[in-house]
NUBA-204124 format. One record per residue (C-alpha): residue number from 1; z, x, y; chain; residue in one letter. Coordinates in steps of 0.1 Angstrom, whole numbers, plus 5000, padded with zeros to 4 digits. Each point is the difference from the previous one (the first is absolute). Layout:
BEGIN
<seq=NUM | zz=Z | xx=X | yy=Y | mol=A | type=A>
...
END
This chain:
BEGIN
<seq=1 | zz=9627 | xx=2463 | yy=6356 | mol=A | type=M>
<seq=2 | zz=5033 | xx=5007 | yy=4984 | mol=A | type=A>
<seq=3 | zz=5030 | xx=5020 | yy=5013 | mol=A | type=W>
<seq=4 | zz=5013 | xx=5022 | yy=4972 | mol=A | type=V>
<seq=5 | zz=5032 | xx=5020 | yy=4998 | mol=A | type=V>
<seq=6 | zz=4994 | xx=5037 | yy=5004 | mol=A | type=V>
<seq=7 | zz=5013 | xx=5017 | yy=4967 | mol=A | type=P>
<seq=8 | zz=5027 | xx=5024 | yy=5007 | mol=A | type=G>
<seq=9 | zz=5011 | xx=4984 | yy=5033 | mol=A | type=S>
<seq=10 | zz=5030 | xx=4982 | yy=4986 | mol=A | type=N>
<seq=11 | zz=4983 | xx=4967 | yy=5010 | mol=A | type=N>
<seq=12 | zz=5001 | xx=5010 | yy=5037 | mol=A | type=I>
<seq=13 | zz=4962 | xx=5003 | yy=5006 | mol=A | type=W>
<seq=14 | zz=4970 | xx=4978 | yy=4991 | mol=A | type=E>
<seq=15 | zz=4963 | xx=5007 | yy=5003 | mol=A | type=Y>
<seq=16 | zz=4970 | xx=4978 | yy=5003 | mol=A | type=D>
<seq=17 | zz=4979 | xx=5006 | yy=4968 | mol=A | type=N>
<seq=18 | zz=4970 | xx=4984 | yy=5017 | mol=A | type=A>
<seq=19 | zz=4999 | xx=5023 | yy=5030 | mol=A | type=A>
<seq=20 | zz=4967 | xx=5017 | yy=5006 | mol=A | type=S>
<seq=21 | zz=4986 | xx=5028 | yy=5021 | mol=A | type=A>
<seq=22 | zz=4999 | xx=4975 | yy=5029 | mol=A | type=A>
<seq=23 | zz=5038 | xx=4999 | yy=5000 | mol=A | type=D>
<seq=24 | zz=5004 | xx=5037 | yy=5007 | mol=A | type=T>
<seq=25 | zz=4988 | xx=5026 | yy=5026 | mol=A | type=Y>
<seq=26 | zz=4963 | xx=5001 | yy=5007 | mol=A | type=L>
<seq=27 | zz=4999 | xx=5037 | yy=4994 | mol=A | type=D>
<seq=28 | zz=5023 | xx=5001 | yy=4970 | mol=A | type=A>
<seq=29 | zz=4988 | xx=5024 | yy=4973 | mol=A | type=N>
<seq=30 | zz=4994 | xx=4987 | yy=4964 | mol=A | type=G>
<seq=31 | zz=4993 | xx=4967 | yy=4984 | mol=A | type=T>
<seq=32 | zz=5021 | xx=4969 | yy=4999 | mol=A | type=T>
<seq=33 | zz=5004 | xx=4977 | yy=4970 | mol=A | type=A>
<seq=34 | zz=5028 | xx=4975 | yy=4990 | mol=A | type=A>
<seq=35 | zz=5020 | xx=5009 | yy=5032 | mol=A | type=G>
<seq=36 | zz=5000 | xx=5037 | yy=4993 | mol=A | type=V>
<seq=37 | zz=4980 | xx=5027 | yy=5018 | mol=A | type=R>
<seq=38 | zz=4992 | xx=5030 | yy=4979 | mol=A | type=T>
<seq=39 | zz=4990 | xx=5034 | yy=5015 | mol=A | type=F>
<seq=40 | zz=4995 | xx=5033 | yy=4983 | mol=A | type=T>
<seq=41 | zz=5005 | xx=5030 | yy=5023 | mol=A | type=T>
<seq=42 | zz=4977 | xx=5030 | yy=4998 | mol=A | type=P>
<seq=43 | zz=5027 | xx=5018 | yy=4979 | mol=A | type=L>
<seq=44 | zz=4998 | xx=4971 | yy=4974 | mol=A | type=G>
<seq=45 | zz=5033 | xx=4983 | yy=5009 | mol=A | type=N>
<seq=46 | zz=4998 | xx=4963 | yy=4997 | mol=A | type=V>
<seq=47 | zz=5017 | xx=4979 | yy=5027 | mol=A | type=Q>
<seq=48 | zz=5006 | xx=4963 | yy=4994 | mol=A | type=R>
<seq=49 | zz=5012 | xx=4978 | yy=5028 | mol=A | type=T>
<seq=50 | zz=5010 | xx=4963 | yy=5000 | mol=A | type=Y>
<seq=51 | zz=4980 | xx=4988 | yy=5031 | mol=A | type=V>
<seq=52 | zz=5018 | xx=4968 | yy=5009 | mol=A | type=K>
<seq=53 | zz=5037 | xx=4997 | yy=4994 | mol=A | type=V>
<seq=54 | zz=5030 | xx=4980 | yy=5011 | mol=A | type=R>
<seq=55 | zz=5037 | xx=4998 | yy=4991 | mol=A | type=K>
<seq=56 | zz=5007 | xx=4974 | yy=4973 | mol=A | type=A>
<seq=57 | zz=5009 | xx=4967 | yy=5015 | mol=A | type=G>
<seq=58 | zz=4984 | xx=5007 | yy=5034 | mol=A | type=E>
<seq=59 | zz=4966 | xx=4991 | yy=5014 | mol=A | type=T>
<seq=60 | zz=4996 | xx=5030 | yy=5024 | mol=A | type=I>
<seq=61 | zz=4975 | xx=5026 | yy=4987 | mol=A | type=E>
<seq=62 | zz=5014 | xx=5035 | yy=5004 | mol=A | type=R>
<seq=63 | zz=4970 | xx=5022 | yy=4994 | mol=A | type=G>
<seq=64 | zz=4995 | xx=5024 | yy=4971 | mol=A | type=E>
<seq=65 | zz=5021 | xx=5016 | yy=4972 | mol=A | type=L>
<seq=66 | zz=4994 | xx=5030 | yy=4978 | mol=A | type=S>
<seq=67 | zz=4993 | xx=4987 | yy=4964 | mol=A | type=K>
<seq=68 | zz=5004 | xx=5036 | yy=4987 | mol=A | type=N>
<seq=69 | zz=5036 | xx=5000 | yy=5014 | mol=A | type=Y>
<seq=70 | zz=5010 | xx=4967 | yy=4984 | mol=A | type=Y>
<seq=71 | zz=4982 | xx=5008 | yy=4967 | mol=A | type=D>
<seq=72 | zz=5021 | xx=5031 | yy=4997 | mol=A | type=A>
<seq=73 | zz=5032 | xx=4979 | yy=5002 | mol=A | type=K>
<seq=74 | zz=4991 | xx=4978 | yy=4971 | mol=A | type=V>
END
């Protein structure tokens, strides 16, 4: 397991790149790999979500972040 800085977050957020489906909601849509859940909606839109995040320098896990949002900021 490694905590990696979320690109586009100005070094504020980190995600666990070893997080798996067990680290997210039981009924979450999509597949999880390398800490990112990917789901394609019926309309073909791809949603990517970091499933296990924390603020840099902290140990408290904060939940999930939209990878799509931060990818657009890079």
